[in-house]
C-alpha atoms as one frame of an Amber mdcrd trajectory, in Angstrom:
protein
 -45.415  71.053 -21.431 -47.496  67.883 -21.263 -51.205  68.191 -22.064 -53.646
  67.825 -19.207 -56.025  65.696 -21.296 -54.834  62.551 -19.539 -55.439  64.076
 -16.123 -57.745  61.279 -15.029 -55.912  58.456 -16.744 -53.317  56.147 -15.196
 -53.946  55.606 -11.471 -57.203  57.529 -11.106 -58.961  55.821 -14.043 -58.222
  52.396 -12.599 -61.123  52.777 -10.151 -64.168  54.781 -11.150 -65.621  54.101
  -7.717 -63.178  56.480  -6.102 -64.589  59.849  -4.955 -64.515  62.584  -7.559
 -61.945  64.556  -5.552 -59.554  61.599  -5.682 -60.127  61.012  -9.382 -59.392
  64.684  -9.992 -56.165  64.741  -7.987 -53.364  66.221 -10.155 -50.502  63.870
 -11.001 -48.069  66.390 -12.448 -46.919  69.876 -11.515 -48.496  71.580 -14.523
 -51.894  70.244 -13.491 -51.840  72.049 -10.142 -54.136  75.070 -10.001 -53.193
  78.159  -7.974 -50.217  78.779  -5.661 -48.357  80.940  -8.173 -46.251  82.417
  -5.359 -44.478  79.095  -4.890 -45.132  77.329  -8.217 -44.879  80.239 -10.658
 -41.773  80.658 -12.864 -40.008  82.621 -10.126 -41.606  80.736  -7.238 -39.522
  79.070  -4.551 -40.345  75.505  -5.568 -39.932  76.160  -9.278 -36.418  77.468
  -8.729 -35.505  74.448  -6.606 -37.003  71.958  -9.040 -34.971  73.412 -11.881
 -31.892  72.380  -9.920 -33.364  68.930  -9.279 -33.418  69.467  -5.531 -35.999
  70.278  -2.864 -35.311  71.061   0.792 -37.341  69.801   3.718 -40.626  71.695
   3.817 -43.575  72.513   6.031 -46.642  73.085   3.845 -48.948  75.332   5.838
 -52.462  76.001   4.631 -56.171  75.321   5.111 -57.804  72.015   4.138 -58.268
  71.224   0.473 -55.538  73.412  -1.023 -53.451  70.459  -2.245 -50.772  69.882
   0.398 -50.751  66.082   0.017 -51.022  66.325  -3.765 -48.100  68.726  -3.952
 -45.921  66.471  -1.805 -46.591  63.480  -4.081 -45.850  65.512  -7.176 -42.600
  66.834  -5.699 -41.464  63.292  -4.908 -42.083  62.346  -8.532 -40.372  65.467
  -9.890 -37.110  64.804  -8.005 -37.366  61.009  -8.342 -37.490  60.162  -4.637
 -39.296  57.266  -3.019 -42.134  58.683  -0.927 -43.378  57.285   2.362 -46.552
  58.737   3.848 -47.456  58.841   7.538 -50.400  60.446   9.282 -49.710  62.062
  12.636 -53.150  60.964  13.806 -52.279  57.259  13.561 -48.460  57.055  13.693
 -46.082  57.110  16.643 -42.353  57.270  17.351 -41.991  53.581  16.469 -43.404
  54.169  12.975 -41.128  57.160  12.440 -38.044  55.208  13.536 -38.925  52.292
  11.259 -39.230  54.600   8.254 -35.958  56.340   9.122 -34.243  52.976   9.586
 -35.212  51.831   6.095 -34.293  55.245   4.681 -30.889  55.112   6.368 -30.197
  51.675   4.870 -31.228  52.851   1.422 -29.091  55.963   1.767 -26.010  53.926
   2.717 -26.356  51.749  -0.401 -27.609  54.226  -2.995 -26.771  57.659  -1.537
 -30.354  58.646  -2.171 -32.731  60.236   0.305 -36.308  59.143   1.015 -39.102
  61.694   0.956 -41.122  61.346   4.162 -44.517  63.039   4.072 -46.274  63.531
   7.408 -49.848  64.745   7.224 -51.074  66.883  10.142 -47.554  67.104  11.531
 -48.787  69.584  14.147 -50.393  66.623  15.932 -46.983  65.024  16.586 -45.751
  65.611  20.126 -42.229  66.760  20.967 -40.768  63.240  21.156 -42.212  62.339
  17.753 -40.907  65.532  16.185 -37.493  65.121  17.810 -37.195  61.659  16.240
 -37.032  63.384  12.834 -34.216  65.805  13.611 -31.006  63.885  12.869 -32.248
  62.114   9.742 -33.492  65.420   8.349 -30.256  67.209   9.163 -28.127  64.406
   7.650 -30.114  64.384   4.414 -31.272  60.792   4.905 -34.847  61.977   4.570
 -36.413  64.965   2.890 -39.220  65.838   5.251 -42.441  67.365   4.001 -44.914
  68.083   6.750 -48.460  69.294   6.124 -50.307  71.371   8.687 -53.385  73.540
   8.947 -51.994  75.193  12.083 -49.404  77.934  12.478 -46.045  76.068  12.520
 -44.598  78.684  14.877 -46.937  77.362  17.574 -47.193  73.677  16.716 -43.793
  72.594  15.305 -40.701  72.416  17.516 -38.233  75.206  16.830 -35.420  72.664
  16.317 -37.367  70.919  13.555 -38.680  74.191  12.159 -35.105  75.469  11.743
 -34.377  72.497   9.460 -37.347  73.149   7.183 -38.604  75.859   4.877 -42.167
  76.934   5.675 -44.319  77.437   2.569 -47.712  79.064   3.218 -50.365  77.846
   0.772 -53.281  80.237   0.468 -56.950  79.384   0.125 -57.863  78.708  -3.488
 -59.621  81.613  -5.153 -62.990  81.342  -6.874 -61.369  81.366 -10.302 -59.085
  78.513  -9.243 -62.018  76.427  -8.037 -63.946  77.197 -11.199 -61.046  75.865
 -13.293 -60.996  72.690 -11.230 -64.757  72.233 -11.639 -64.674  72.864 -15.400
 -61.786  70.439 -15.811 -63.671  67.793 -13.846 -66.753  68.181 -16.047 -64.641
  67.899 -19.178 -62.153  65.197 -18.253 -63.467  63.030 -15.425 -64.425  59.667
 -16.970 -67.736  59.611 -15.082 -68.909  63.231 -15.334 -67.935  63.686 -18.977
 -70.451  60.996 -19.937 -73.242  63.257 -18.703 -74.536  66.579 -19.930 -74.122
  68.713 -16.857 -75.028  72.369 -16.520 -74.189  74.242 -13.311 -76.554  77.184
 -12.911 -75.730  77.291  -9.202 -72.002  77.905  -9.665 -71.903  80.772  -7.152
 -73.510  78.608  -4.487 -71.087  75.779  -5.233 -68.080  78.086  -4.970 -69.397
  79.742  -1.823 -70.162  76.502   0.013 -66.871  75.062  -1.198 -65.141  77.694
   0.899 -61.810  77.599  -0.954 -61.477  73.842  -0.349 -61.070  71.950  -3.636
 -61.819  68.576  -2.077 -65.007  69.822  -0.403 -66.115  71.598  -3.586 -65.696
  68.465  -5.705 -67.405  66.286  -3.087 -70.295  68.734  -3.066 -70.532  68.659
  -6.875 -70.485  64.862  -6.872 -73.179  64.706  -4.172 -75.387  67.075  -6.155
 -74.922  65.024  -9.347 -75.842  61.835  -7.522 -79.118  63.404  -6.389 -80.327
  63.737  -9.997 -81.423  60.857 -12.249 -79.419  60.491 -15.470 -81.038  62.489
 -18.233 -80.455  64.541 -21.312 -79.185  67.472 -19.269 -78.571  67.753 -15.543
 -78.905  71.236 -14.080 -76.989  71.700 -10.829 -78.989  74.540  -9.289 -78.224
  76.566  -6.164 -81.100  74.843  -4.363 -79.689  71.431  -5.277 -76.243  72.456
  -4.046 -77.708  73.572  -0.726 -79.611  70.276  -0.391 -76.434  68.350  -1.135
 -74.508  70.423   1.396 -77.022  69.591   4.129 -76.367  65.914   3.549 -72.585
  66.162   3.703 -70.300  66.507   6.690 -68.846  69.894   5.917 -65.943  70.804
   8.215 -65.855  74.203   9.907 -64.012  76.314   7.351 -61.272  78.254   9.137
 -61.031  80.690   6.234 -64.738  81.485   5.874 -66.514  84.665   6.926 -68.427
  82.597   9.482 -65.165  81.723  11.197 -63.980  85.319  11.356 -67.379  86.715
  12.347 -67.763  84.206  15.171 -64.290  84.655  16.641 -64.804  88.423  16.370
 -68.068  88.167  18.339 -66.291  86.003  20.924 -63.395  88.434  21.379 -65.665
  91.473  21.582 -67.916  89.764  24.132 -64.947  89.024  26.396 -63.633  92.554
  25.934 -67.113  93.907  26.652 -67.299  92.023  29.976 -70.306  89.882  28.998
 -69.514  86.312  30.126 -72.914  85.032  28.941 -72.355  86.171  25.366 -68.714
  85.069  25.470 -69.535  81.503  26.528 -72.336  81.376  23.931 -69.933  82.227
  21.099 -67.464  79.752  22.581 -70.159  77.075  22.347 -70.922  78.060  18.750
 -67.260  77.641  17.763 -66.841  74.331  19.556 -70.079  72.981  18.083 -68.854
  73.951  14.602 -65.576  72.074  15.102 -63.165  74.946  15.729 -59.746  73.888
  17.009 -59.767  74.304  20.819 -56.111  75.361  20.759 -56.925  78.213  18.394
 -59.477  79.490  20.931 -57.022  78.996  23.800 -54.381  81.053  21.973 -56.900
  83.856  21.456 -57.611  83.841  25.197 -53.899  84.284  25.958 -53.796  87.306
  23.666 -57.002  88.685  25.193 -55.571  88.324  28.693 -52.775  90.771  27.864
 -54.421  92.988  25.275 -57.767  93.617  26.966 -57.331  92.680  30.647 -53.678
  93.512  31.208 -52.617  94.807  34.590 -56.193  95.373  35.714 -56.002  91.671
  36.614 -52.490  90.264  35.984 -53.594  86.758  37.030 -55.692  86.553  33.854
 -52.578  85.861  31.766 -51.525  83.019  34.071 -55.010  81.500  33.909 -55.189
  81.781  30.121 -51.755  80.197  29.746 -52.717  77.396  32.137 -55.919  76.851
  30.167 -53.909  76.479  26.954 -51.692  73.820  28.562 -54.710  72.016  29.996
 -56.534  72.032  26.652 -53.438  70.614  24.960 -53.125  67.845  27.568 -56.776
  66.787  27.674 -58.330  67.481  24.279 -62.043  67.492  23.583 -64.624  67.058
  24.961 -63.136  67.843  28.387 -61.216  70.855  27.003 -64.518  72.721  26.729
 -64.542  73.048  30.524 -61.120  74.724  30.725 -62.037  77.026  27.857 -65.292
  77.960  29.573 -63.490  78.696  32.850 -60.911  80.953  31.198 -63.517  82.625
  28.972 -65.940  83.499  31.760 -63.139  84.706  34.053 -61.568  86.945  31.426
 -64.993  88.335  30.551 -65.867  89.017  34.204 -62.700  90.744  35.456 -61.869
  94.483  35.128 -60.320  95.516  31.829 -57.367  97.627  30.730 -55.538  97.975
  27.426 -52.868 100.281  28.887 -50.018  97.773  28.381 -51.126  97.176  24.774
 -51.225 100.920  24.074 -47.856 101.393  25.824 -45.913  98.978  23.611 -47.504
 100.320  20.422 -46.673 103.899  21.458 -43.095 102.905  22.304 -42.656 101.092
  18.972 -43.986 104.138  17.137 -41.464 106.312  18.990 -38.595 103.976  18.091
 -39.525 104.186  14.409 -39.809 107.963  14.689 -36.662 108.811  16.677 -34.407
 105.887  15.790 -31.697 104.374  17.995 -31.171 107.115  20.558 -28.050 106.664
  22.727 -28.346 104.949  26.098 -27.650 107.481  28.899 -24.114 107.048  30.275
 -25.215 106.299  33.821 -27.315 103.342  32.566 -24.566 101.736  30.499 -22.737
  98.584  31.503 -19.081  99.074  32.461 -17.292  95.689  32.577 -13.883  97.045
  31.469 -11.514  99.755  32.716 -11.830 101.669  29.440 -15.581 101.841  29.792
 -15.269 103.104  33.348 -12.787 105.758  32.185 -15.406 106.827  29.641 -17.871
 107.305  32.528 -20.017 104.321  31.616 -22.263 103.715  34.633 -21.045 106.834
  36.448 -23.678 108.425  38.644 -26.063 105.502  38.563 -28.219 105.278  41.699
 -28.945 101.747  42.880 -32.672 101.919  43.760 -32.488  99.394  46.606 -30.169
 101.741  48.503 -32.964 104.314  48.746 -36.264 104.667  50.552 -39.106 102.650
  48.978 -36.445 101.008  46.769 -36.714 103.950  44.421 -34.236 106.518  43.104
 -35.421 109.537  41.131 -33.210 109.487  38.053 -33.557 109.494  34.275 -34.059
 106.168  32.538 -35.083 107.338  29.083 -32.740 108.907  26.506 -32.382 112.647
  27.131 -34.314 113.441  23.958 -37.366 111.623  25.374 -37.231 113.102  28.863
 -40.694 113.064  30.444 -42.210 110.987  27.641 -45.180 108.831  28.747 -45.926
 105.472  27.164 -47.611 103.485  29.918 -50.655 105.249  31.345 -52.289 102.959
  33.920 -56.052 102.858  34.025 -58.103 103.223  37.186 -59.532  99.730  36.659
 -59.030  96.740  38.954 -55.562  96.120  40.334 -54.069  98.572  37.868 -55.590
 101.389  39.930 -53.055 100.535  42.658 -50.224 100.726  40.141 -51.517 104.089
  38.965 -51.574 105.411  42.527 -48.116 104.023  43.355 -46.483 105.394  40.199
 -48.076 108.799  40.825 -46.315 108.916  44.197 -42.966 107.892  42.711 -43.194
 110.135  39.663 -45.360 113.133  40.614 -44.288 115.003  37.478 -45.687 112.211
  35.313 -48.824 112.058  37.442 -49.435 115.744  36.729 -49.750 114.887  33.023
 -52.846 112.841  33.807 -54.536 115.678  35.693
């Protein structure tokens, strides 16, 4: 294994004016800190690299965990030319130009081009579709980087052609290794005698983001005059942090505490508190689509059939937020938030599906009653499939009193409507249809 002593040599040492985080960027696989699940001896990437091959990948993780760095290293490891695009500044034309050059290269040399797309979740459907055929044909090896859940933001057709690799937030010990290596090997910092008495503050404010942590360290160092020994204290780190643009950390406790307060305010029917926490998240830079997705979940989990329109409104808000973006998206989010907070609440549907899933795990695959089975063939009809089924529309109130559950679960209740909002009407109607079930609520 190659020593890491030349970590900041070659490209990085050519310009000492580069930010510390760039000078510290690993150039080889053994220099990468963390991500043992994918880079350890039995990790997915390690196994593929031993065969000299990597598939198309979606690297999913928070900022500062090394997605871009890893893509560059992988290109070097498998000896592929790498082309980088950013989804924030590239369009379909750029993608097609890259694919065109890659196709020409492939036809002459039978060698793929590694295409790295940062923030691939920002590509629209047309831009993502432009990647499909070249990826499938092996003309390009696609590596996309995203901070957002690929299941929501990457087209299923493209997702099926890629392997998703989640990259977790760097742990404190990982960040400490990166800091210690920077102090020892960075050509600028190693010329100084630096002591970090505020290490805990540096790690805390770094929030698992290596780039932010190194930028914070560099800012703190620049606030001190050169001397015999520079002590990076907690107070100095906090001063440096106040002078930096620190992105809203989606993995921090602040993020989770704030979204929790938002959800509980909506659930608790307090639109004033809900819109306040919404404002706090938007002011901190939270992704509006993340909030919109939470509202969709809230509409079903906490409002449910007490106001069925809530789900339609939340879904419409998500689409509107996606189409408009900030700052206008704040208005749609505020409308959906205040409405969901103000309407009656019920979690009956949420409890029903969880109870039904628990029953399935408990009782297994119970047989479908014969009268409910499909009977498309003569044999099935001879076996009494569908026999005795009552077609509800042939009866009064479009209802036929018959068993729909497996015999072993006869009379079992999963959905228990609340007396809240519109669900109260459902409760009353079902009690008339199924008086025996209604008696269970008495």
